[in-house]
C-alpha positions in Angstrom: -37.0 -46.0 -9.4 -34.0 -45.3 -11.6 -33.0 -41.6 -12.7 -34.7 -40.8 -16.0 -31.7 -38.9 -17.2 -28.4 -40.1 -18.0 -25.5 -38.9 -15.7 -24.3 -36.2 -18.2 -27.9 -34.7 -18.5 -28.6 -35.0 -14.8 -25.2 -33.1 -14.2 -26.1 -30.4 -16.6 -29.7 -29.9 -15.0 -28.1 -29.7 -11.5 -25.6 -27.1 -12.7 -28.5 -25.0 -14.0 -29.9 -24.5 -10.6 -29.2 -21.0 -9.4 -27.9 -20.1 -6.0 -28.6 -16.4 -6.1 -31.2 -14.1 -7.8 -33.6 -16.8 -7.8 -37.4 -16.2 -8.5 -38.2 -16.5 -4.8 -35.4 -14.0 -3.8 -36.9 -11.7 -6.6 -40.2 -11.9 -5.2 -38.9 -11.0 -1.5 -36.8 -8.1 -3.0 -40.1 -6.7 -4.6 -41.8 -6.9 -1.0 -38.9 -5.1 0.4 -38.7 -2.6 -2.1 -42.5 -1.8 -1.8 -42.1 -1.4 2.0 -39.2 1.1 1.2 -36.5 -1.0 3.0 -32.9 -0.6 1.8 -31.1 -3.7 1.7 -27.9 -5.4 0.4 -27.8 -8.7 -1.4 -25.4 -11.7 -1.1 -23.1 -10.2 1.4 -20.0 -12.1 1.2 -18.4 -10.5 4.3 -20.9 -12.1 6.6 -21.1 -15.7 7.6 -23.5 -17.8 5.2 -23.6 -14.9 2.6 -26.9 -13.8 3.5 -29.6 -13.3 0.8 -30.6 -9.8 2.2 -28.8 -7.6 4.8 -30.9 -4.7 6.2 -28.2 -2.7 8.2 -30.8 -0.1 9.4 -32.6 -2.9 11.3 -29.4 -4.9 12.0 -31.5 -7.7 10.3 -30.6 -10.5 8.0 -33.0 -12.5 5.7 -32.3 -16.0 4.4 -34.7 -17.2 1.8 -34.5 -21.1 2.0 -35.5 -23.7 -0.6 -37.7 -26.3 1.1 -35.7 -29.2 -0.6 -32.3 -28.0 0.0 -32.7 -27.0 3.5 -35.1 -29.7 4.5 -38.3 -27.8 5.5 -41.1 -30.1 6.8 -43.8 -28.9 4.2 -45.4 -30.2 1.1 -42.5 -29.1 -1.3 -40.0 -31.5 0.4 -39.8 -34.8 -1.2 -36.6 -37.0 -0.7 -35.5 -38.6 -3.9 -36.0 -42.2 -4.3 -32.7 -42.5 -6.0 -29.3 -42.1 -4.4 -31.0 -41.5 -1.1 -28.0 -41.7 1.1 -26.2 -39.1 -0.9 -29.2 -36.7 -0.7 -29.8 -37.3 3.0 -26.1 -36.4 3.8 -26.1 -33.4 1.5 -29.2 -32.0 3.0 -28.2 -32.7 6.5 -24.9 -30.8 5.8 -27.1 -27.9 4.6 -29.1 -28.0 7.7 -26.1 -28.1 10.1 -24.4 -25.3 8.1 -27.6 -23.2 8.4 -27.6 -23.8 12.1 -24.1 -22.8 12.6 -24.6 -19.6 10.5 -27.5 -18.6 12.5 -25.5 -19.2 15.7 -22.4 -17.1 14.5 -24.6 -14.2 13.2 -26.7 -14.1 16.3 -23.7 -14.0 18.4 -22.8 -10.9 16.4 -26.2 -9.5 17.4 -27.8 -9.7 14.0 -31.5 -10.7 13.9 -32.3 -13.4 11.5 -35.5 -14.1 9.5 -35.8 -17.4 7.3 -38.3 -17.2 4.6 -39.2 -20.5 3.3 -39.9 -21.2 -0.3 -43.3 -22.7 0.5 -44.4 -19.3 1.6 -43.5 -17.6 -1.7 -44.5 -20.2 -4.3 -47.0 -23.0 -4.8 -50.8 -23.4 -4.1 -50.4 -22.8 -0.3 -48.1 -19.6 -0.7 -49.0 -16.4 1.2 -50.5 -13.4 -0.6 -48.2 -10.5 -1.3 -49.8 -8.4 1.1 -49.7 -11.1 3.8 -45.9 -11.6 3.1 -45.4 -7.7 3.3 -47.3 -7.5 6.5 -45.1 -10.3 8.1 -41.9 -8.7 6.9 -42.8 -5.4 8.3 -44.1 -7.0 11.5 -40.8 -8.8 12.1 -38.4 -5.9 11.1 -40.5 -3.4 13.3 -40.5 -5.8 16.4 -37.8 -6.3 18.9 -38.1 -9.9 18.5 -35.3 -12.1 17.9 -34.8 -14.7 15.0 -37.9 -16.0 13.2 -39.2 -17.8 10.1 -42.0 -17.3 7.7 -43.6 -20.2 6.2 -47.2 -21.0 4.9 -48.5 -20.8 8.4 -47.3 -17.4 9.0 -44.4 -16.0 11.4 -42.9 -18.0 14.2 -40.0 -17.6 16.6 -36.7 -19.5 15.9 -35.0 -20.2 19.0 -31.1 -20.6 18.7 -28.4 -21.0 21.5 -27.8 -17.4 21.0 -31.4 -16.1 21.4 
């Protein structure tokens, strides 16, 4: 199937996609605020420019869009046009994510990835469930983890 937009319109649409202060990041910020957690956002000095840095817990939270970071869920759908381009772009993102987690883990940061599907859509977690999972991870001594529509699970890396 061909793209329904001309190249100029498609380019304009793609430029409008935000990389920070997105709706899903705002939702997570509200949950952290309600828990009374102090955090910094978009910290450029750390590898990967983490979405949230919680210094008191030596913890980092990334909010990943399911499409851009290739999450195996109902929100990910590979485009039927320019498939090779998208496969490479998304694969590069996944490889960069892995490298960033390894670098930060070696610096003794604990990393949590919160997937977009857990924050929006028909299968999203309730606000209460999201807060419980955030608090559970922050207060635990466990290492890297991720939150998706199924809850929280460990995320193993070479540095764990």
